[in-house]
N, C-alpha and C positions, 0 to 999 in steps of 0.2 A: 584408713580403711573405709571402704564405701559401705553404707548401710543398705539394707534390702530395698528401701524406698528409692535410694539414689540409683541402684542397679536397675530397678524396674523402670524408673524414669528414663535412664539412658537407653535401655533396650527399646522402650516404647518410642522414643524419639528416633532411634535408628530405623525401626520398622516403618514408622510414618514417613521418614525421609526417603527410604528405599521405595516404598509404594508410590510416593509422589513422583520421584524421579523416573520410575519404571513406567508410569502411565502418562507422562508428559508427551504431547505430540511433537514430532520432529518438524520444525519450521521449514525445513528443506525437503519434507516428505513428498512423495508422488501420489496424488489423490487417485490416479488411475488404478493403483494397487488395491483400492478398497471396493472396486466394482465387482459384482458377483461374477463368478467364473461362467463361461459360456458352455452350455451342454454340448456333448459330442454328437448327439442325434438330433432328430427333428423336434422331439418333444422335450420340454424341460424336465430334468430329473429332480423332483422334489420329495418323492416318497422314499422311505427307507424300509428295508427288510432285514430281519434278524432271524437266524436259525442256528440250530445246534449241528455240530459236525465232529468227527473224530479228530484227535490231535494230528494224526497223519494227514488227513484231508486239509486241515488248516495249514500245516507246514507246506504242503504241495501248492496250495493256492497262493500263499505268501511268497513262494519262490518264483512265481510268474512275474513277467516284466511289469504288467499293469494289473494287479489283483482285482480291483473293482470292475474293470472292463472285462476281464476274463470271466468273472462270475456273471455279469450281465449277458455276455455272449452265450455262455453255457445254458443259462436259464432260457434265453430266447430260442436257442436251437431246440431245446426240449419242448417248449411251448409250440413251436412250429411243427414239430413231429407229431405232437398230440392232436393238432388241428387236422392233420392229414389222415388220421385213423377213421 
């Protein structure tokens, strides 16, 4: 029968082995995959916006083909309309 110390040691070794294996780089990896994504517009998109919405709004936005782009376009349309006032 294993003692508590042996079980702890085995669990600790297993976790360390898993973490080591899961973080090892793939020698055949493709370094181009690590380049930052190109922005869709002229300006780079580095800022983030967070706001509250109803659950229904959230579900409708998530149902869109490209939810982030849908939100960007909706906000830009409203900003453009407000400039025209």
